[in-house]
C-alpha positions as CSV (number, residue, x, y, z in Angstrom):
1,M,11.6,25.7,25.1
2,P,8.9,23.3,23.9
3,D,9.7,19.7,23.1
4,A,11.0,19.0,19.6
5,S,8.4,17.9,17.1
6,L,8.2,14.7,15.1
7,F,8.0,15.6,11.4
8,I,6.1,13.2,9.1
9,I,7.0,14.2,5.5
10,E,4.9,12.9,2.6
11,P,4.3,15.1,-0.5
12,D,1.8,12.6,-2.0
13,F,-1.6,11.7,-0.4
14,S,-2.7,9.5,-3.3
15,G,-3.3,5.7,-3.0
16,H,-2.4,4.2,0.3
17,R,0.2,6.8,1.3
18,W,-2.2,9.1,3.2
19,R,-3.2,6.2,5.3
20,Y,0.4,5.6,6.3
21,V,0.6,9.2,7.3
22,E,-2.6,9.0,9.3
23,W,-1.7,5.8,11.2
24,S,1.8,7.2,11.9
25,L,0.6,10.5,13.3
26,Q,-1.9,8.5,15.4
27,A,0.8,6.3,16.7
28,Y,3.0,9.1,17.9
29,A,0.3,11.4,19.0
30,E,-1.1,8.6,21.2
31,A,2.4,8.4,22.8
32,G,2.4,12.1,23.5
33,R,4.5,13.3,20.7
34,H,3.7,16.5,18.8
35,C,3.5,15.6,15.1
36,V,4.0,18.0,12.2
37,V,2.6,16.6,8.9
38,V,4.6,18.2,6.1
39,T,3.0,17.8,2.6
40,D,2.4,19.5,-0.8
41,A,0.0,22.4,-0.7
42,A,-1.9,20.6,-3.5
43,N,-3.2,18.2,-0.9
44,L,-5.1,20.8,1.1
45,G,-8.4,19.4,-0.3
46,H,-7.7,15.8,0.8
47,P,-9.8,14.4,3.6
48,L,-6.8,13.9,5.8
49,A,-5.6,17.5,5.3
50,Q,-9.1,18.7,6.1
51,A,-9.2,16.6,9.3
52,L,-5.9,18.0,10.4
53,Q,-7.0,21.6,9.7
54,S,-10.2,21.1,11.6
55,G,-8.4,19.8,14.7
56,R,-9.7,16.2,14.5
57,H,-6.2,15.0,15.2
58,P,-5.2,16.6,18.5
59,G,-1.5,17.1,19.0
60,C,-0.9,17.2,15.3
61,T,-0.1,20.2,13.0
62,L,-0.5,20.4,9.2
63,L,2.2,22.2,7.2
64,A,1.2,22.4,3.5
65,L,4.0,23.9,1.4
66,P,4.5,24.4,-2.3
67,L,7.0,22.0,-3.8
68,P,10.2,23.6,-5.1
69,D,10.2,24.4,-8.8
70,D,13.9,23.9,-9.3
71,A,14.2,20.4,-7.8
72,G,14.3,18.8,-11.3
73,R,17.2,20.8,-12.7
74,G,20.5,19.2,-13.6
75,A,20.9,15.9,-11.7
76,G,17.4,16.4,-10.6
77,R,16.2,14.9,-13.8
78,I,16.9,11.6,-12.0
79,D,13.8,11.1,-9.9
80,Y,15.7,9.9,-6.8
81,V,17.7,13.1,-6.8
82,R,14.7,15.3,-7.4
83,Y,12.8,13.8,-4.5
84,W,15.9,14.0,-2.2
85,R,15.9,17.7,-3.0
86,I,12.2,18.0,-2.4
87,F,12.5,16.4,1.0
88,R,15.4,18.5,2.0
89,R,13.5,21.7,1.0
90,L,10.3,20.6,2.8
91,Y,12.3,19.7,5.9
92,R,14.2,23.0,6.0
93,Q,11.0,25.0,5.5
94,A,9.3,23.1,8.3
95,C,12.3,23.8,10.6
96,A,11.6,27.5,10.2
97,A,8.3,27.0,12.0
98,H,9.0,24.0,14.3
99,R,12.0,22.4,16.0
100,A,12.6,18.9,14.7
101,G,13.5,16.0,17.0
102,L,12.8,13.1,14.7
103,V,11.7,12.7,11.1
104,L,9.5,9.9,9.7
105,V,9.4,9.3,5.9
106,P,6.4,6.9,5.2
107,Y,7.8,6.2,1.8
108,A,11.6,6.3,1.8
109,D,11.8,4.7,-1.7
110,Y,11.5,8.2,-3.0
111,F,15.3,8.7,-2.5
112,L,16.6,5.5,-0.8
113,W,19.1,4.7,-3.6
114,V,20.9,8.1,-3.5
115,L,21.5,8.2,0.2
116,P,25.0,6.7,-0.1
117,L,25.9,9.5,-2.5
118,L,24.0,12.5,-1.1
119,G,23.6,11.6,2.6
120,S,20.6,12.4,4.7
121,P,18.3,15.2,3.4
122,F,17.6,16.0,7.1
123,G,21.1,17.0,8.2
124,A,21.9,15.9,11.7
125,T,18.3,15.2,12.7
126,P,17.6,11.4,13.3
127,W,15.0,9.8,11.0
128,L,13.0,6.7,10.3
129,G,12.0,5.5,6.9
130,I,9.6,2.9,5.5
131,T,10.6,1.0,2.3
132,M,8.0,-0.6,0.2
133,R,9.6,-1.4,-3.1
134,A,13.1,-2.8,-2.4
135,G,13.0,-6.1,-4.4
136,F,16.7,-6.6,-5.4
137,H,16.9,-9.5,-2.9
138,H,13.8,-11.4,-4.0
139,H,15.4,-14.0,-6.2
140,R,17.5,-15.1,-3.2
141,M,14.4,-15.4,-1.0
142,G,12.2,-17.6,-3.2
143,V,10.1,-14.7,-4.4
144,R,9.2,-14.9,-8.1
145,A,10.5,-11.7,-9.8
146,P,12.5,-10.7,-12.9
147,R,16.1,-11.6,-12.7
148,Q,18.3,-8.5,-13.2
149,P,21.7,-9.5,-12.0
150,L,23.5,-6.2,-12.7
151,V,20.8,-4.0,-11.4
152,N,20.3,-6.2,-8.3
153,A,24.0,-6.2,-7.6
154,V,24.2,-2.4,-7.8
155,K,21.1,-2.0,-5.6
156,T,22.6,-4.4,-3.1
157,L,25.6,-2.2,-2.7
158,L,23.5,1.0,-2.5
159,F,21.2,-0.6,0.0
160,H,24.1,-1.5,2.3
161,G,25.4,2.1,1.9
162,A,21.9,3.5,2.6
163,L,21.7,1.7,5.9
164,R,25.0,3.3,6.9
165,T,23.8,6.9,6.2
166,P,24.4,9.1,9.2
167,G,21.2,10.0,10.9
168,L,19.1,7.0,9.7
169,K,17.9,5.4,13.0
170,T,15.7,2.6,11.6
171,L,14.6,1.5,8.2
172,L,11.3,-0.4,8.3
173,S,10.2,-2.8,5.5
174,I,6.7,-4.0,4.7
175,D,8.5,-6.9,2.9
176,P,9.2,-9.6,5.6
177,T,11.9,-11.2,3.3
178,L,14.1,-8.1,3.4
179,P,15.1,-8.2,7.1
180,A,15.4,-11.9,6.8
181,W,17.8,-11.5,3.9
182,H,19.8,-8.7,5.5
183,G,20.3,-10.4,8.9
184,D,23.1,-8.7,11.0
185,R,25.1,-7.1,8.2
186,G,25.3,-3.8,10.2
187,G,24.2,-0.2,9.7
188,A,20.8,1.1,10.8
189,A,18.3,-1.3,12.3
190,L,16.2,-3.0,9.6
191,T,12.8,-4.1,10.9
192,Y,9.7,-5.7,9.5
193,L,6.6,-3.5,9.5
194,A,3.4,-5.4,8.8
195,D,1.4,-3.6,6.2
196,P,-1.8,-3.0,8.1
197,S,-5.5,-3.4,7.5
198,P,-7.8,-1.2,9.7
199,D,-8.6,-2.8,13.1
200,P,-12.0,-4.2,13.9
201,G,-14.2,-1.7,15.8
202,S,-13.6,1.1,13.3
203,D,-15.6,2.0,10.3
204,M,-14.0,-1.1,8.7
205,T,-16.2,-3.5,10.8
206,P,-17.6,-6.2,8.4
207,A,-21.2,-5.9,7.6
208,T,-23.5,-8.7,6.6
209,R,-23.3,-9.6,3.0
210,A,-26.9,-8.7,2.3
211,A,-26.7,-5.3,4.1
212,A,-23.5,-4.4,2.3
213,R,-24.9,-5.4,-1.1
214,A,-28.1,-3.3,-0.4
215,R,-26.1,-0.2,0.3
216,L,-24.1,-0.7,-2.9
217,G,-27.2,-1.2,-4.9
218,L,-26.6,-4.9,-5.5
219,A,-29.3,-7.4,-5.2
220,P,-28.6,-9.9,-2.3
221,D,-29.1,-12.8,-4.7
222,S,-27.2,-11.2,-7.7
223,G,-24.7,-14.1,-7.8
224,P,-21.0,-14.1,-7.1
225,V,-19.1,-10.8,-7.1
226,L,-15.4,-10.3,-7.8
227,L,-13.9,-7.1,-6.4
228,V,-11.1,-5.1,-8.0
229,Y,-10.1,-2.5,-5.4
230,G,-7.6,0.4,-4.9
231,A,-5.9,2.7,-7.4
232,I,-7.2,1.3,-10.7
233,T,-4.4,1.2,-13.2
234,A,-3.3,-1.2,-15.9
235,R,-1.0,-2.8,-13.3
236,K,-4.0,-4.2,-11.6
237,G,-4.3,-6.6,-14.5
238,I,-7.8,-5.3,-15.1
239,R,-7.5,-5.4,-18.9
240,E,-6.7,-9.1,-18.8
241,L,-9.5,-9.7,-16.3
242,V,-12.2,-8.0,-18.3
243,S,-11.1,-9.8,-21.5
244,A,-11.3,-13.1,-19.7
245,L,-14.7,-12.3,-18.1
246,A,-16.1,-11.5,-21.5
247,T,-15.5,-15.1,-22.7
248,H,-16.2,-17.0,-19.4
249,R,-19.2,-19.3,-19.5
250,A,-20.6,-18.0,-16.1
251,A,-18.7,-14.9,-15.2
252,P,-19.1,-13.3,-11.8
253,R,-20.3,-9.8,-11.5
254,L,-17.3,-7.4,-11.6
255,L,-17.1,-4.7,-8.9
256,V,-14.4,-2.1,-9.6
257,A,-13.9,0.4,-6.8
258,G,-11.3,3.2,-6.5
259,T,-9.9,6.1,-8.4
260,Q,-9.0,5.2,-12.0
261,D,-6.1,6.8,-13.9
262,D,-6.9,8.5,-17.2
263,E,-5.9,5.5,-19.3
264,I,-8.3,3.1,-17.5
265,R,-11.0,5.8,-17.3
266,A,-11.0,6.2,-21.1
267,W,-10.9,2.4,-21.7
268,L,-13.1,0.8,-19.1
269,P,-16.7,1.8,-20.1
270,A,-16.5,0.4,-23.7
271,A,-14.5,-2.7,-22.5
272,C,-17.2,-3.5,-19.9
273,A,-20.2,-2.9,-22.2
274,S,-20.4,-6.5,-23.3
275,L,-20.0,-8.1,-19.8
276,S,-23.0,-9.9,-18.4
277,P,-23.9,-9.3,-15.6
278,P,-23.0,-5.6,-16.0
279,P,-20.2,-4.4,-13.7
280,L,-20.6,-1.9,-10.9
281,V,-17.9,0.7,-11.2
282,L,-17.1,3.3,-8.5
283,D,-14.5,5.7,-9.9
284,R,-13.8,7.8,-6.8
285,Y,-12.2,8.0,-3.4
286,I,-13.6,5.3,-1.2
287,T,-14.2,5.9,2.5
288,E,-13.5,3.3,5.2
289,A,-17.2,2.6,5.7
290,E,-17.6,2.1,1.9
291,E,-14.5,-0.1,1.9
292,A,-16.1,-2.3,4.6
293,D,-19.2,-2.7,2.4
294,L,-17.1,-3.6,-0.6
295,F,-15.2,-6.4,1.1
296,S,-18.4,-7.6,2.9
297,A,-20.4,-7.7,-0.4
298,C,-17.9,-9.5,-2.6
299,D,-17.2,-13.2,-2.8
300,A,-13.6,-12.9,-3.9
301,V,-10.9,-10.3,-4.5
302,W,-8.8,-9.9,-7.6
303,L,-5.0,-9.7,-7.1
304,G,-3.9,-10.7,-10.6
305,Y,-1.5,-7.8,-10.7
306,Q,1.2,-7.5,-13.3
307,G,4.6,-5.8,-12.9
308,H,4.0,-5.5,-9.2
309,Y,6.3,-7.4,-6.9
310,G,5.8,-5.7,-3.6
311,M,3.3,-6.1,-0.8
312,S,-0.5,-5.5,-1.3
313,G,-2.7,-3.9,1.3
314,V,-5.7,-5.3,-0.6
315,L,-4.4,-8.8,0.2
316,V,-4.4,-7.9,3.9
317,Q,-7.9,-6.5,3.7
318,A,-9.2,-9.6,1.9
319,Y,-7.6,-11.8,4.6
320,R,-9.2,-9.7,7.3
321,F,-12.6,-10.1,5.7
322,G,-12.1,-13.8,5.1
323,K,-12.4,-13.5,1.4
324,P,-10.5,-15.7,-1.1
325,V,-8.2,-14.0,-3.6
326,L,-7.4,-14.7,-7.2
327,A,-3.7,-14.0,-7.1
328,T,-0.6,-13.7,-9.2
329,A,2.3,-16.0,-8.5
330,D,4.6,-13.1,-8.8
331,G,6.2,-11.0,-6.1
332,L,5.2,-10.9,-2.5
333,I,1.5,-11.6,-3.4
334,G,2.6,-14.9,-4.8
335,W,4.9,-15.5,-1.9
336,F,2.1,-15.0,0.6
337,C,-0.4,-17.0,-1.5
338,G,1.9,-19.8,-2.7
339,G,0.2,-22.5,-0.6
340,R,-3.1,-21.7,-2.5
341,D,-4.9,-21.7,0.9
342,L,-5.8,-18.1,0.3
343,G,-7.3,-18.8,-3.1
344,P,-6.4,-19.7,-6.7
345,V,-2.8,-18.7,-7.8
346,M,-2.2,-17.8,-11.5
347,D,1.2,-18.4,-13.1
348,N,0.2,-15.9,-15.8
349,L,-2.7,-13.7,-16.9
350,S,-3.7,-15.7,-20.0
351,P,-7.5,-16.1,-20.5
352,A,-7.1,-19.8,-19.8
353,A,-5.3,-19.2,-16.5
354,I,-7.9,-16.6,-15.4
355,H,-10.8,-19.0,-16.4
356,R,-9.3,-21.8,-14.3
357,A,-9.0,-19.4,-11.3
358,L,-12.6,-18.2,-11.8
359,D,-13.8,-21.8,-12.0
360,E,-12.0,-22.6,-8.8
361,F,-13.6,-19.9,-6.7
362,M,-17.1,-20.0,-8.2
363,L,-18.8,-21.9,-5.4
364,P,-22.3,-21.3,-4.2
365,P,-22.4,-17.9,-2.4
366,S,-22.4,-18.0,1.4
367,S,-23.8,-15.4,3.8
368,S,-20.8,-15.9,6.1
369,P,-17.1,-15.1,5.4
370,R,-15.0,-17.9,4.1
371,P,-12.2,-19.0,6.5
372,A,-8.9,-17.3,6.0
373,G,-5.8,-19.3,5.0
374,T,-3.8,-21.2,7.5
375,G,-0.8,-22.6,5.5
376,S,2.0,-21.1,3.5
377,Q,2.9,-17.6,4.7
378,A,-0.7,-16.7,5.5
379,H,-0.1,-16.9,9.3
380,L,2.0,-13.7,8.9
381,L,-1.1,-11.8,7.8
382,A,-2.6,-12.0,11.2
383,R,0.0,-9.4,12.4
384,H,-1.1,-6.9,9.8
385,T,-3.2,-4.7,12.0
386,V,-3.0,-1.0,12.7
387,A,-2.3,-1.7,16.4
388,E,0.8,-3.8,15.4
389,F,1.8,-1.1,12.9
390,K,1.7,1.7,15.6
391,L,3.5,-0.4,18.1
392,T,6.4,-1.1,15.6
393,L,6.6,2.6,14.8
394,R,6.8,3.6,18.4
395,R,9.5,1.0,19.1
396,A,11.5,2.2,16.2
397,A,11.4,5.7,17.5
398,A,12.4,4.8,21.1
């Protein structure tokens, strides 16, 4: 009988999630494990799905399945329950074709809070999960976030219960304050997983500023450039940024790169019409090579997010490329940037606060990357590599 496979179950390939799938399958395939990537059939056109289908990931199999139509009935109107049902169904369908030895859930927040009530969606099969949005403990760890005493108390109890779910082998957190808060309270292992930035030597190798700007169609001497990168939604604080740029005395050029949601796509062109210099907007999927050019070409990176209290992969990328950030004081972004050695930190997104941050970073452009931060929590960012990510995943599965 062939060795049991490692299932990686992720129905959504949007945003950063597909990268977690890719890095995870690489981690285990490199260790000799056969990986089965289980996802929604709607993702068959995604570059990762196409790479799996074409055999560019040896030792890995793609299983693209339709999501169940009935997962949202009854209690499934609660998203956590609906996703628990979706994962159970995907797992059972995958088991009809492959024997499961271990399951990895790259985004366990889908159903984390109902585990104490429903148990594991994977039966007796051991599994690993990654949590990215557990913030109930932040106020106890010096992270600026909304105070929700009742909600946080309930989530604390549910979290402790989740860690005691039979079958859960290890829960990995991209928030370093969560394992520190939890300590040795029992249950499954809780481990810090550094949110990675692609390692040097890949398509993410930094280019010279002039070469990167030329490939993007920017003049080498076009002045300072401020990058807004990733999934472009209102939570990026882009509305507030554009408004502040429109009234700034010497605004940098805005570079917006990444797939926009419908709301921003409808709003952005008219909002940017009055900006000078005119922004460069790339509303599409960004390849790793293009991403390297974006971070090489810019002078600073916008992290003035609102309503976002978790980790930011864009922060890690800015650190890797030696670019300062204009950051919110909220959440883990503020926690990492609190010493201001990574760039200006804004207590709010008022025009005055954004103008102060812009003035602070508007220095004469340099052809070489600015030095990365050395104080505050910035030293932790040095661990945020794909190599470290893979090593942590392999240890968790051992």
